[in-house]
C-alpha positions in Angstrom: 28.4 43.3 37.0 27.0 40.7 39.5 27.2 43.3 42.2 25.0 45.7 40.2 22.6 42.9 39.4 22.4 42.0 43.1 21.6 45.6 44.0 18.8 45.5 41.4 17.5 42.3 42.9 17.6 43.8 46.3 15.4 46.6 45.0 13.0 43.9 43.6 13.0 42.2 47.0 12.1 45.5 48.6 9.3 46.0 46.1 8.0 42.5 46.8 8.0 43.3 50.5 6.1 46.5 49.9 3.5 44.7 47.8 3.5 41.5 49.8 0.3 42.2 51.7 -0.3 38.4 52.0 3.0 38.0 53.9 2.6 37.8 57.7 4.5 40.2 59.9 7.1 37.5 60.8 7.8 36.8 57.1 8.1 40.5 56.3 10.5 40.9 59.3 12.7 38.0 58.2 12.9 39.2 54.6 13.6 42.8 55.7 16.4 41.5 57.9 17.8 39.4 55.0 17.6 42.5 52.7 19.5 44.5 55.3 22.1 41.8 55.9 22.8 41.5 52.1 23.0 45.2 51.8 25.4 45.4 54.7 27.7 42.7 53.3 27.8 44.6 50.0 28.7 47.9 51.5 30.8 47.1 54.5 31.6 43.4 54.4 29.0 42.9 57.2 29.3 40.6 60.2 27.3 37.7 58.9 29.3 34.8 57.5 28.7 33.8 53.9 27.5 30.4 54.9 24.9 31.9 57.3 23.7 34.3 54.6 23.4 31.5 52.0 21.5 29.4 54.5 19.1 32.2 55.3 18.4 32.8 51.6 17.9 29.1 51.0 15.6 28.8 54.0 13.5 31.6 52.7 13.3 30.0 49.2 12.0 26.8 50.8 9.5 28.7 53.0 8.0 30.7 50.1 8.3 28.3 47.2 4.6 27.4 46.9 3.0 30.4 48.5 4.9 33.3 46.8 6.5 32.2 43.5 7.5 35.7 42.4 9.3 36.2 45.7 10.9 32.8 45.4 12.2 33.7 42.0 13.8 36.9 43.3 15.4 35.0 46.2 16.7 32.3 43.9 18.4 34.9 41.7 19.9 36.5 44.7 21.2 33.2 45.9 22.8 32.6 42.4 24.5 36.0 42.5 25.7 35.6 46.0 27.3 32.3 44.9 29.0 34.0 42.0 30.4 36.7 44.3 31.6 34.0 46.7 29.3 35.2 49.5 
């Protein structure tokens, strides 16, 4: 169940990226890389350690907390599920 929910949240993150015209190119690139890393961890185990992935999600939550609340909410839910999955 958490895995399916995480995949749904990754879709939401992708939608936020597509609609996030107020995001600068650097922010979009970071979030796209995060999306790819999480997807890779889910499908192949990935090469990023769980601690690094959790730090990256947390850093993005801090970065977008005030400027993009909807994005922050999605990232927070992703962080919760990654934690539940032990990633």
